C-alpha positions as CSV (number, residue, x, y, z in Angstrom):
1,R,-17.5,-10.4,8.7
2,Q,-19.1,-7.3,9.9
3,E,-20.0,-6.3,6.2
4,F,-21.9,-9.7,5.6
5,D,-23.4,-9.6,8.9
6,R,-25.2,-6.4,7.8
7,R,-25.9,-7.5,4.5
8,F,-27.1,-10.9,4.9
9,D,-29.7,-12.7,7.4
10,W,-28.0,-15.6,8.7
11,A,-31.3,-17.5,9.4
12,A,-31.5,-20.8,7.2
13,T,-34.3,-21.0,4.7
14,G,-36.2,-23.9,3.0
15,D,-35.9,-27.3,4.2
16,P,-34.1,-27.7,7.6
17,R,-32.1,-30.6,6.8
18,P,-28.4,-29.7,6.2
19,G,-28.3,-30.5,2.8
20,D,-31.2,-28.7,1.7
21,A,-31.1,-25.5,4.0
22,T,-29.9,-22.4,2.2
23,F,-28.6,-19.1,3.4
24,E,-28.9,-15.5,1.9
25,V,-25.1,-15.4,1.5
26,E,-25.0,-18.7,-0.2
27,S,-27.0,-17.2,-3.2
28,Y,-24.8,-14.0,-3.4
29,L,-21.5,-16.5,-3.2
30,S,-23.0,-18.7,-5.9
31,Y,-23.8,-15.8,-8.1
32,Q,-20.1,-14.1,-7.6
33,G,-18.6,-17.6,-8.2
34,S,-20.5,-18.3,-11.5
35,K,-19.9,-14.8,-12.6
36,F,-16.0,-15.3,-11.9
37,A,-16.1,-18.8,-13.6
38,M,-17.7,-17.4,-16.7
39,G,-14.9,-15.1,-17.3
40,G,-16.8,-12.0,-15.9
41,A,-14.1,-9.7,-14.7
42,M,-10.8,-11.6,-14.9
43,D,-9.5,-14.6,-16.6
44,A,-8.6,-17.3,-14.1
45,N,-5.1,-17.3,-15.0
46,S,-4.8,-13.7,-14.5
47,Y,-6.2,-14.1,-11.1
48,L,-3.8,-16.9,-10.1
49,M,-0.8,-14.7,-11.4
50,L,-1.9,-11.6,-9.4
51,S,-2.4,-14.0,-6.3
52,K,1.1,-15.4,-6.6
53,C,2.4,-11.9,-7.2
54,M,0.8,-10.6,-3.8
55,D,2.1,-13.9,-2.1
56,L,5.8,-13.4,-3.1
57,H,5.8,-9.4,-3.3
58,S,8.6,-8.0,-0.8
59,I,10.5,-4.9,-0.7
60,A,13.4,-6.6,0.2
61,N,13.6,-9.4,-2.1
62,P,17.1,-10.8,-2.1
63,R,16.3,-12.7,-5.6
64,I,16.3,-9.2,-7.1
65,I,19.0,-7.5,-5.1
66,P,21.2,-10.0,-3.5
67,G,21.8,-9.5,0.0
68,N,19.1,-6.9,0.3
69,T,17.0,-6.5,3.7
70,F,13.9,-4.9,4.7
71,E,15.7,-2.3,6.5
72,A,17.9,-1.4,3.5
73,A,15.0,-1.2,1.1
74,A,12.8,0.8,3.4
75,A,15.8,3.2,4.0
76,G,15.9,3.5,0.0
77,I,12.5,5.1,0.0
78,T,13.0,8.9,-0.5
79,A,9.3,9.9,-1.1
80,D,7.0,11.2,1.6
81,A,5.2,7.9,2.3
82,L,1.7,7.8,3.8
83,L,0.6,4.4,4.9
84,V,-2.6,3.8,6.2
85,G,-3.6,0.6,8.2
86,V,-7.0,-0.9,8.5
87,E,-7.4,-2.9,11.7
88,Q,-9.6,-5.3,9.9
89,D,-7.4,-5.9,6.8
90,M,-6.5,-9.5,6.6
91,L,-4.2,-9.1,3.5
92,T,-2.1,-6.3,4.7
93,P,-1.7,-6.3,8.4
94,A,-1.4,-2.8,9.9
95,S,1.7,-4.1,11.9
96,E,3.3,-4.5,8.7
97,L,2.7,-1.1,7.6
98,R,3.5,0.3,11.1
99,A,7.0,-1.6,10.9
100,L,7.5,-0.1,7.4
101,A,6.8,3.4,8.6
102,R,9.3,2.9,11.4
103,A,11.9,1.6,9.1
104,I,11.5,4.3,6.5
105,A,11.9,6.7,9.4
106,A,15.0,5.0,10.8
107,G,16.5,5.0,7.4
108,G,16.3,9.0,7.1
109,G,12.8,9.0,5.2
110,S,9.5,10.6,6.0
111,A,6.8,8.2,6.8
112,D,3.3,9.0,8.2
113,F,1.5,6.0,9.5
114,R,-2.4,6.3,10.0
115,M,-4.8,3.6,11.4
116,I,-8.3,3.5,10.8
117,S,-11.1,0.9,11.3
118,S,-13.4,-0.4,8.6
119,E,-15.6,-3.3,8.4
120,F,-14.6,-3.4,4.5
121,G,-11.2,-4.6,5.6
122,H,-8.5,-4.4,2.6
123,D,-11.2,-2.7,0.3
124,A,-11.6,0.1,3.0
125,F,-9.7,2.5,0.6
126,L,-12.1,2.0,-2.1
127,K,-15.3,2.3,0.0
128,E,-14.3,4.9,2.9
129,F,-14.4,8.0,1.0
130,D,-15.3,10.2,4.2
131,V,-12.6,8.6,6.0
132,M,-9.6,8.2,3.4
133,G,-10.5,11.6,1.8
134,P,-9.4,14.0,4.8
135,I,-6.2,11.6,5.3
136,L,-5.1,11.7,1.7
137,R,-5.9,15.4,1.5
138,D,-4.0,16.2,4.6
139,H,-1.0,14.4,3.3
140,L,-1.0,16.2,-0.1
141,E,-1.2,19.3,1.2
142,K,1.6,18.9,3.4
143,G,3.5,17.8,0.6
144,I,2.5,20.8,-1.5
145,R,3.4,23.2,1.6
146,K,6.9,21.3,1.7
147,E,7.5,21.8,-2.0
148,L,6.5,25.6,-2.1
149,E,8.7,26.4,0.8
150,R,11.6,24.4,-0.8
151,E,10.9,26.3,-3.8
152,E,10.9,29.7,-2.0
153,V,14.2,29.0,-0.3
154,H,15.6,27.9,-3.7
155,T,14.6,31.0,-5.7
156,T,15.1,33.7,-2.9
157,G,17.4,32.0,-0.3
158,L,14.8,32.8,2.3
159,S,12.7,30.3,4.7
160,H,9.8,30.7,6.9
161,P,10.1,30.2,10.6
């Protein structure tokens, strides 16, 4: 909502009767809807399938691995995970990412959870370069240092303090 508040005037224009009044946001939504309906960016069936996949996604899907649990699935994550929650994200709540980070750590893995605030919600990772850049850079640099130390221990038998 914050992004729309910044982008659009909420005052009605035109005839003040409810059926005739219009708002700036209406023209934007109408344009985006027409673009979508005319097959612009994505076929409607592809959108439906993507939406269904998002609704059904679960790392602990027992239909794929019978008896699987969220904790067991999280314990199987061996990569150094970076999870970035966005307070305003309505699609992937930060509380779920925080729980995943805890479950990965409880299973012996490595998970770094970061929280950011962004009016762009779920799209923050696409638009907040100044916020996401340093978080990603820090995580990648830690991973590179860890690999270099592992390689040095492997080739020389020495480790850094």
